[in-house]
C-alpha positions in Angstrom: 90.5 35.4 10.0 93.6 36.0 7.9 94.7 32.4 8.3 91.2 31.3 7.3 91.3 33.5 4.2 94.7 32.1 3.2 93.4 28.6 3.6 90.3 29.4 1.5 92.4 30.9 -1.3 94.7 27.8 -1.3 91.6 25.5 -1.5 90.1 27.5 -4.3 93.4 27.4 -6.3 93.7 23.6 -5.7 90.1 23.0 -6.8 90.6 25.2 -9.9 93.7 23.1 -10.9 91.8 19.9 -10.4 88.8 21.1 -12.4 91.0 22.0 -15.3 92.4 18.5 -15.3 88.8 17.1 -15.2 87.8 19.3 -18.1 90.8 18.2 -20.1 90.0 14.6 -19.3 86.4 14.9 -20.5 87.6 16.7 -23.6 89.4 13.5 -24.6 86.0 11.9 -25.1 83.8 14.9 -26.0 85.5 17.1 -28.6 84.5 20.6 -29.5 81.9 21.2 -26.8 83.9 23.3 -24.3 81.0 25.4 -23.1 78.7 22.3 -22.7 81.4 20.5 -20.7 81.9 23.6 -18.5 78.2 24.0 -17.8 77.8 20.4 -16.9 80.7 20.5 -14.6 79.2 23.6 -13.0 75.9 21.7 -12.4 77.8 19.0 -10.5 80.0 21.5 -8.6 76.8 23.2 -7.3 75.3 19.8 -6.2 72.6 20.2 -8.8 71.1 18.5 -11.9 71.5 19.4 -15.6 69.1 19.1 -18.6 71.0 18.5 -21.8 69.0 19.6 -24.8 70.2 18.9 -28.3 69.7 17.0 -31.5 70.7 13.3 -31.8 74.4 12.5 -32.3 75.9 15.5 -30.4 77.6 13.4 -27.7 75.1 14.0 -24.9 75.2 10.4 -23.7 79.0 10.2 -24.3 79.4 13.3 -22.1 77.5 11.9 -19.2 79.4 8.6 -19.4 82.7 10.5 -19.5 81.7 12.6 -16.5 80.8 9.5 -14.5 84.3 8.2 -15.0 86.2 11.5 -14.5 84.2 12.4 -11.4 84.6 8.9 -9.9 80.8 8.5 -9.4 78.7 5.3 -9.5 76.6 5.8 -12.6 73.3 4.3 -13.8 71.4 4.9 -17.0 67.6 4.7 -17.6 66.2 4.9 -21.1 62.9 6.7 -20.8 60.1 5.2 -22.9 56.3 5.6 -22.8 55.8 2.3 -21.0 58.4 3.0 -18.3 56.9 2.8 -14.8 57.9 4.6 -11.6 59.0 1.3 -10.0 61.4 0.8 -13.0 63.3 3.8 -11.6 62.8 3.7 -7.9 62.6 0.0 -7.2 59.9 -2.1 -5.6 59.1 -4.5 -2.8 58.8 -8.2 -3.8 57.5 -11.1 -1.8 60.3 -13.5 -1.0 59.9 -17.0 0.4 62.5 -18.2 2.8 63.9 -21.8 3.1 61.6 -22.4 6.0 58.6 -21.4 4.0 58.2 -17.9 5.6 57.3 -15.0 3.4 58.7 -11.5 3.8 58.8 -8.4 1.6 62.2 -7.5 0.3 63.0 -4.2 -1.3 64.9 -4.3 -4.7 66.6 -1.0 -5.4 66.0 0.7 -8.7 68.6 2.5 -10.8 67.9 5.8 -8.9 70.1 4.4 -6.1 73.4 5.7 -7.5 75.5 8.8 -7.5 75.0 9.9 -11.2 71.7 9.0 -12.9 71.5 9.5 -16.6 67.8 10.0 -17.7 68.1 9.5 -21.4 65.3 11.2 -23.5 63.5 12.0 -20.3 60.5 13.6 -22.1 59.5 10.2 -23.6 58.2 8.9 -20.3 54.7 9.6 -19.1 54.1 12.4 -16.5 53.5 9.7 -13.8 56.9 8.3 -14.4 58.6 11.7 -14.7 57.1 12.6 -11.3 59.0 9.7 -9.7 62.1 11.8 -9.9 60.7 14.9 -8.2 61.4 13.9 -4.6 64.7 12.3 -5.5 66.0 15.5 -7.3 65.0 17.9 -4.5 65.3 15.9 -1.3 67.8 13.3 -2.3 65.5 10.5 -1.0 62.5 8.6 -2.2 59.4 7.3 -0.5 58.4 3.7 -1.3 55.7 1.6 0.5 55.5 4.3 3.1 59.2 4.3 4.0 61.7 7.0 3.1 65.0 5.8 1.7 68.0 8.0 1.4 69.9 8.1 -1.9 73.7 8.0 -2.2 75.8 11.2 -1.7 76.4 13.0 -3.9 73.3 12.4 -6.1 73.0 14.0 -9.5 70.6 13.7 -12.4 71.8 14.5 -15.9 68.9 14.2 -18.3 68.9 14.4 -22.1 66.1 15.7 -24.3 65.7 15.8 -28.1 64.2 19.2 -29.1 63.3 18.3 -32.7 61.3 15.1 -32.5 58.3 15.8 -30.4 55.9 13.0 -31.5 55.2 10.6 -28.7 56.8 12.9 -26.0 55.4 14.5 -22.8 56.7 18.0 -22.0 58.3 18.1 -18.6 56.1 19.8 -16.0 57.2 23.2 -14.6 57.9 21.7 -11.2 60.4 19.3 -12.6 62.0 21.8 -14.9 62.6 24.0 -11.9 64.6 21.3 -10.2 67.2 21.3 -12.9 69.9 23.8 -12.0 70.8 24.5 -15.6 69.4 23.8 -19.1 72.4 23.1 -21.3 71.8 23.6 -25.0 74.1 21.3 -27.1 74.7 22.7 -30.5 76.6 21.5 -33.6 80.4 21.7 -33.5 82.3 24.0 -35.8 84.1 22.6 -38.9 87.5 22.2 -37.3 86.0 20.4 -34.2 83.9 18.1 -36.4 87.0 17.2 -38.4 88.8 16.3 -35.2 85.7 14.3 -34.1 85.7 12.3 -37.3 89.4 11.5 -37.1 89.4 10.7 -33.4 86.3 8.4 -33.4 86.8 6.4 -36.6 90.3 5.0 -36.0 91.4 1.8 -34.4 91.8 3.4 -30.9 90.0 6.0 -29.0 91.2 8.1 -26.0 89.9 7.0 -22.7 88.9 9.1 -19.7 90.5 8.5 -16.3 89.2 9.5 -12.8 90.2 12.9 -11.4 87.7 13.2 -8.6 85.9 10.8 -6.4 82.7 11.1 -4.4 84.4 12.5 -1.3 86.5 15.1 -3.2 83.5 16.2 -5.2 81.5 16.7 -2.0 84.5 18.7 -0.6 84.4 20.9 -3.8 80.7 21.5 -3.4 81.2 22.6 0.1 84.0 24.9 -1.0 81.7 26.6 -3.5 79.2 27.4 -0.7 82.0 29.0 1.4 83.2 31.2 -1.4 82.6 34.9 -0.7 80.2 36.9 -2.9 80.1 40.7 -2.9 76.9 42.6 -2.1 76.9 44.1 -5.6 76.8 40.6 -7.2 74.0 39.5 -4.9 72.0 42.6 -5.7 72.5 42.1 -9.5 71.4 38.5 -9.2 68.2 39.5 -7.4 67.5 42.3 -9.8 67.9 40.1 -12.8 65.7 37.3 -11.4 63.0 39.5 -10.0 62.9 41.6 -13.2 62.0 38.5 -15.2 58.7 38.1 -13.3 55.6 39.5 -15.1 52.8 41.1 -13.1 55.0 41.8 -10.1 56.2 45.1 -8.7 59.8 44.4 -9.7 59.0 43.0 -13.1 60.6 44.7 -16.0 58.6 46.4 -18.7 60.5 44.1 -21.2 58.6 41.0 -19.9 55.2 42.5 -19.0 52.7 41.0 -21.5 55.4 38.8 -23.0 55.8 36.1 -20.3 53.1 33.8 -18.9 55.3 33.2 -15.8 58.8 33.9 -14.6 61.5 32.3 -12.5 61.0 31.6 -8.8 63.5 31.8 -5.9 65.3 28.6 -7.0 66.6 30.6 -10.0 68.3 33.1 -7.7 69.7 30.2 -5.6 71.0 28.5 -8.8 72.6 31.6 -10.2 74.2 32.4 -6.8 75.9 28.9 -6.8 76.7 28.8 -10.5 78.5 32.1 -10.6 80.8 30.9 -7.8 81.4 27.6 -9.5 82.3 29.4 -12.8 84.7 31.7 -11.0 86.5 28.7 -9.4 86.7 26.9 -12.8 88.4 30.0 -14.2 90.8 30.3 -11.2 89.2 33.4 -9.8 88.6 34.1 -6.1 85.3 36.0 -6.5 82.6 36.0 -9.1 81.8 39.0 -11.3 79.0 40.3 -13.4 80.5 38.5 -16.4 79.6 35.3 -14.7 76.0 36.4 -14.2 75.8 37.3 -17.9 77.3 34.0 -19.0 75.0 31.9 -16.8 71.7 33.9 -17.1 70.4 31.9 -20.0 71.1 28.3 -18.8 69.7 29.3 -15.4 66.6 31.1 -16.5 65.5 29.8 -19.9 63.7 26.7 -18.6 62.1 28.7 -15.7 60.2 31.1 -18.0 57.4 30.7 -20.6 56.5 33.0 -23.4 52.9 34.1 -23.8 50.9 33.4 -27.0 51.2 37.0 -28.2 55.0 37.1 -27.8 55.3 33.8 -29.7 53.2 35.2 -32.5 55.4 38.2 -32.7 58.5 36.0 -33.0 60.0 36.9 -29.7 62.3 34.3 -27.9 63.2 33.6 -24.3 66.9 33.9 -25.2 66.3 37.4 -26.6 64.4 38.5 -23.6 67.0 37.2 -21.2 69.8 39.0 -23.2 67.8 42.2 -22.9 67.3 41.8 -19.2 71.0 41.1 -18.7 71.9 44.1 -20.8 69.6 46.3 -18.7 71.1 45.1 -15.4 74.6 45.6 -16.8 73.7 49.2 -17.9 72.4 49.9 -14.4 75.7 48.6 -13.0 77.7 50.8 -15.3 75.7 53.9 -14.5 76.3 53.2 -10.8 
């Protein structure tokens, strides 16, 4: 057991060093968005998907392209539009005539058959088209013409969404939102970062990203995350936080009763459990702490909850509610 523990510590330390190099490499292309880069890397480390929400021009597309290079993944991009059809994503069978005149159906793979799919402005496609990704995101396979086809390993979706221009958009259904491990809010850079962006991107040359991972080493890192030990206290805090965010349940906190229409399901606890491990590894720590839970509570929970009409009328926000829930769990921990 001691040898196994020593091996695990060495693997975590090696993974941490590699992740630091990957983060620095992405930072060559995406300046001033350290937290966004970290959260996106956490999504990939956990084997999950990320929803990048931010105004135009904040390097969301650039970030996904840089990650595809740094993580050594085969990448495809789909621009979601109202006229996009499911077959435009998944692929379709076409009738092909052979040299001898025989006719057979041949399957033409769609862009979903890759390792990193960028779904650009995902909320601009119709619900029918959005639903084409449900099976792919959860089961890593698709069903076409009655046949199941496996996707590449690893498989990740990084979707972008513009929060300020809602005309001609279709809100993502709750079932699809729940399949995103994290919602990553992309804000404006500070003045110093924006100055650096202007100078770095308007010259004759721009820094290029280079591969740090490949598909097999990323899968190994994902397996390492799942082997990382988590203390019982952290597990209990995760469960307390997630369960307290469910209105009209026995464990629901008084803070959310009457304020939320619905709360997070079990996927939220699973996501938080994986994400706190990934954050600890990225920081070079061997075990996660409550600080990891506090830092990741909002990106894990915010898209899995919905404010009721009365709470919106009162000006309450999901971010504020989540902060209150985290503070309550933290105070219970301190008292214990």
